[in-house]
C-alpha positions in Angstrom: 158.1 206.7 52.6 161.7 207.8 51.9 163.7 206.5 49.0 165.8 203.8 50.8 166.1 201.2 48.0 167.7 200.8 44.6 164.9 198.6 43.4 161.3 198.0 44.5 160.5 194.5 43.2 156.7 193.9 42.7 156.2 190.1 42.9 158.3 187.4 44.4 158.0 184.8 41.7 161.0 183.6 39.6 161.6 186.8 37.6 161.5 189.1 40.7 163.5 186.7 42.8 166.3 186.2 40.3 166.5 189.9 39.6 166.7 190.5 43.4 169.4 187.9 43.9 171.6 189.3 41.2 171.0 192.9 42.3 171.8 192.3 46.0 174.9 190.3 44.9 176.0 193.6 43.2 175.4 195.6 46.4 172.0 196.9 45.4 169.4 197.3 48.1 166.0 195.7 47.2 162.5 195.7 48.7 160.4 192.8 47.5 156.7 193.0 47.9 153.9 190.5 47.1 150.2 190.8 47.3 149.9 187.2 48.5 150.7 186.0 52.0 153.7 184.0 50.8 156.7 184.3 48.6 157.3 182.4 45.3 154.4 183.4 43.1 153.0 180.5 41.2 156.0 178.3 41.9 155.2 178.4 45.7 155.3 174.9 47.3 154.2 174.0 50.9 155.1 170.9 52.8 152.4 168.8 54.4 153.1 165.5 56.0 156.5 165.4 54.3 155.0 166.0 50.8 155.8 169.2 48.9 152.6 170.4 47.4 152.6 172.6 44.3 149.9 175.1 45.4 149.4 176.5 41.9 149.7 173.5 39.7 152.5 171.2 38.6 155.9 172.9 38.1 158.4 170.7 36.5 161.8 172.3 35.7 163.2 171.4 32.3 165.6 173.1 30.0 168.2 172.5 27.2 170.2 175.5 28.4 173.1 174.2 30.5 173.9 177.7 31.8 170.4 178.1 33.2 170.5 174.5 34.6 173.7 175.3 36.4 172.3 178.6 37.6 169.2 177.1 39.2 171.2 174.2 40.7 173.2 176.6 42.9 170.0 177.1 45.0 168.8 173.5 45.2 169.6 169.9 44.4 167.3 168.5 41.8 166.0 164.9 41.6 165.8 162.9 38.3 162.0 163.2 37.9 160.9 162.7 34.2 157.4 164.0 33.3 155.4 161.1 31.8 151.7 162.1 32.2 148.7 159.9 31.5 145.6 160.9 29.6 142.4 159.5 30.9 139.5 159.4 28.5 136.4 157.8 30.2 138.6 155.2 31.8 140.8 154.5 28.8 144.4 155.4 29.6 146.9 156.7 27.1 150.5 157.8 27.3 151.6 161.4 26.8 153.1 162.9 24.8 151.6 161.2 21.7 154.0 158.4 20.9 154.1 154.8 19.7 152.6 153.7 23.0 149.7 156.1 22.4 149.2 154.9 18.8 149.3 151.2 19.9 146.7 151.8 22.6 144.5 153.8 20.2 144.8 151.7 17.0 146.6 148.5 17.9 149.4 149.3 15.5 153.1 148.5 16.3 155.4 150.2 13.9 156.1 153.9 13.0 155.1 153.2 9.4 151.7 152.0 10.5 151.2 155.0 12.7 152.2 157.4 9.9 149.8 155.7 7.5 146.9 155.8 10.0 147.4 159.5 10.7 147.7 160.4 7.0 144.4 158.5 6.4 142.7 160.4 9.2 143.9 163.8 8.1 141.3 163.8 5.3 141.1 167.1 3.5 142.8 169.2 6.2 145.0 171.6 4.3 148.7 172.3 4.8 147.8 175.7 6.4 145.4 174.9 9.2 143.2 177.8 10.1 142.3 176.9 13.7 143.4 174.5 16.5 141.0 171.8 15.4 142.4 171.6 11.9 146.0 171.8 13.3 145.3 168.9 15.7 143.7 166.7 13.1 146.6 167.3 10.7 149.1 166.4 13.4 147.5 163.3 14.9 144.3 162.4 13.1 140.6 162.4 14.1 140.6 159.7 16.7 143.3 161.2 18.9 141.9 164.7 18.4 138.4 163.6 19.5 139.5 161.6 22.5 142.6 163.3 23.8 142.6 166.9 22.6 139.2 168.3 21.9 137.6 168.1 25.4 140.7 168.9 27.3 141.5 171.9 25.2 137.9 173.3 25.2 137.9 173.0 29.0 141.3 174.7 29.3 140.5 177.6 27.1 136.7 178.0 27.4 136.3 178.1 23.7 135.6 175.6 20.9 138.7 174.2 19.2 137.5 175.6 15.9 137.6 179.1 17.4 141.1 178.8 18.8 144.3 179.8 16.9 146.3 176.9 15.4 149.6 178.0 16.9 148.5 176.9 20.4 149.4 173.3 19.7 152.0 173.7 16.9 154.7 172.6 19.4 152.7 169.6 20.5 155.2 166.8 21.1 154.6 163.8 18.7 157.0 161.0 18.5 157.2 157.9 16.4 159.2 156.1 19.1 158.2 154.3 22.4 159.2 157.3 24.5 157.0 158.6 27.3 159.3 161.5 28.3 157.0 164.6 27.7 159.9 167.0 27.4 162.8 166.6 25.0 165.0 168.7 27.2 168.3 167.3 28.4 168.0 168.7 32.0 164.9 167.9 34.0 163.8 167.5 37.6 162.1 168.7 40.7 164.0 170.6 43.4 164.4 168.5 46.6 162.8 170.5 49.4 160.5 172.3 47.0 160.5 175.6 45.0 159.9 177.8 48.0 163.3 177.0 49.4 164.9 178.3 46.2 163.0 181.6 46.4 164.0 181.9 50.1 167.7 181.7 49.1 167.3 184.1 46.3 165.7 186.9 48.3 167.6 186.2 51.6 169.4 189.5 51.5 166.3 191.6 50.6 163.7 193.3 52.7 160.4 191.4 52.1 156.9 192.6 52.7 153.9 190.4 52.1 150.1 191.1 51.7 150.9 194.4 49.9 149.0 195.1 46.7 151.1 197.5 44.6 148.0 198.9 42.8 146.3 199.8 46.1 149.5 201.1 47.7 151.0 202.8 44.6 151.1 206.3 46.0 153.2 205.4 49.0 155.4 202.9 47.1 156.4 205.0 44.1 159.1 206.8 45.9 160.7 204.1 48.0 163.2 203.0 45.3 165.1 204.5 42.4 163.5 201.9 40.0 160.6 199.5 40.0 160.8 195.9 38.8 157.1 195.1 38.0 156.0 191.5 37.4 152.2 191.9 37.7 149.7 192.3 34.9 150.8 195.1 32.6 147.3 196.3 31.9 146.7 196.6 35.7 149.8 198.8 36.0 148.3 201.2 33.6 144.9 201.1 35.3 143.4 199.3 32.3 143.7 202.4 30.2 142.9 200.6 26.9 140.7 197.9 28.6 141.7 194.6 30.2 143.7 191.9 28.5 142.1 188.5 28.5 143.4 185.5 30.6 142.3 182.1 31.7 142.1 181.4 35.4 142.2 178.3 37.5 140.8 176.9 40.7 142.7 174.3 42.7 141.1 171.8 45.1 143.7 169.9 47.2 142.8 167.1 49.5 144.6 164.6 51.8 143.7 161.0 51.0 144.5 158.2 53.4 146.1 155.8 50.9 149.7 155.4 49.9 149.2 155.7 46.2 146.1 157.2 44.6 146.6 157.2 40.8 150.1 155.9 40.3 151.4 158.9 38.4 152.1 162.6 39.2 150.0 164.1 36.5 146.8 162.5 35.0 144.9 164.6 32.4 141.1 164.0 32.1 140.3 164.7 28.5 136.5 164.1 28.4 134.4 167.3 28.3 132.0 166.0 30.9 134.7 165.8 33.6 134.9 169.4 35.0 138.6 169.4 35.9 141.4 169.1 33.4 143.9 167.1 35.6 144.7 165.6 38.9 148.2 166.1 40.4 149.4 163.6 43.0 152.3 165.5 44.5 154.3 162.8 46.2 155.1 161.2 42.8 157.2 164.2 41.8 159.7 163.2 44.5 159.1 159.4 44.6 157.5 159.7 48.0 156.8 156.6 50.2 154.6 158.3 52.8 151.6 156.3 54.0 149.2 159.0 52.9 148.9 161.2 49.8 147.7 164.6 48.6 146.0 165.3 45.3 145.0 168.5 43.6 142.2 168.8 41.0 142.6 171.6 38.6 139.5 173.4 37.3 139.8 176.0 34.4 137.8 179.2 35.0 136.8 182.2 33.1 138.9 185.1 34.2 137.5 188.4 35.5 138.9 191.4 37.3 139.9 190.3 40.8 140.5 186.7 39.9 144.1 185.3 39.5 145.3 185.4 35.9 147.2 182.3 34.8 147.3 182.0 31.0 147.3 184.9 28.6 145.0 184.4 25.7 147.4 185.4 22.9 144.9 185.8 20.1 145.1 188.6 17.5 142.9 191.1 19.4 144.7 190.6 22.7 148.1 190.9 21.0 147.1 194.2 19.5 145.9 195.4 22.9 149.2 194.3 24.5 151.2 196.2 22.0 149.5 199.4 23.2 150.4 198.7 26.8 154.0 197.6 25.7 154.5 201.0 24.1 153.3 202.7 27.2 155.7 200.6 29.2 158.6 201.7 27.0 158.0 205.3 28.2 158.3 204.3 31.9 162.0 205.0 32.2 162.2 203.9 35.8 160.2 200.7 35.5 161.3 197.3 34.3 158.5 195.0 33.2 159.2 191.3 33.3 157.6 187.9 33.7 154.5 186.1 32.3 152.0 188.7 33.3 154.0 191.9 32.6 155.0 190.6 29.2 151.7 188.9 28.5 153.4 185.7 27.3 153.4 182.1 28.5 156.9 181.3 29.6 158.5 178.2 30.9 160.5 178.6 34.1 163.9 178.5 32.4 162.8 181.2 30.0 161.7 183.4 33.0 165.1 183.0 34.6 167.0 183.7 31.4 164.9 186.9 30.8 165.5 188.1 34.4 169.3 187.5 34.0 169.2 189.5 30.8 167.3 192.3 32.5 169.7 192.7 35.4 172.7 192.5 33.1 171.3 195.4 31.1 170.8 197.3 34.3 174.4 196.7 35.6 176.2 197.5 32.3 
């Protein structure tokens, strides 16, 4: 294939789409490819019976960055959805994030002073420098909440015992001594009316787009189609697993239509007991305050990752970080390749962070 493009963008998720939009706005010609049969990466949404279904799990936009909020709002109008998930432990329901409503349900206490005292009592001998996730969780919220609302959910999510997971995974766990069920503390929150796919469509409207193309399998004929490559896939795959594969967690989604107007009364319900195989149920219509006579739910099952299976969460432990650094150094030598996004940078990013990183990348390119 002849070199007809300024950029070959591998992956049509947020990083690739933002980069493509800004590049075409500056008269650059882009070819966007994706190995899936649809655009949008993991933020892809599809409409069924008037309900926008988040195919790859709940995506709730939130940010404190007004510049990013204004940027994404040029592509869609957002509603005023506030994330207030529920934790279900064997039929006992608790508000998330952990706040005074949670503490009242767990212990019957009513004041912040009582909650603080209870947690301090339950910390026991956990030191000020927790060595693993279990110790970190107990230090933050005590034994009862750890046992009921954290332990089972986390061990399902990561496929490891909490005592074997690094403490940093939950260091940012929201804990409030107020009666506030707003999971995110960010000023700007919401769900795009008409879904995320409509946003991606607008971003890449002036690009050539080819779906069902796997970059790795078609590398030889793709390397020369553009002056530069923007790569958003797994960085270890790009280098043919030269140092071995990085580790991830994968997910399986089971979506079903249910002929009731309201199935669980909330968009996101976490199931925290270890004997429930899925981690959460998403009822999509509640993201947009839907009144349809039917509903769609998605059960989310964590899976061990293996080659050929979708990678969702990087396992950022010490060994994987050292391995990533090797791939990162290789990437720095690829003068005509820009690596960006969750998989290429081996880091869990929120959507606003992905957009910000993509804008920084294109700015560097155009300077």
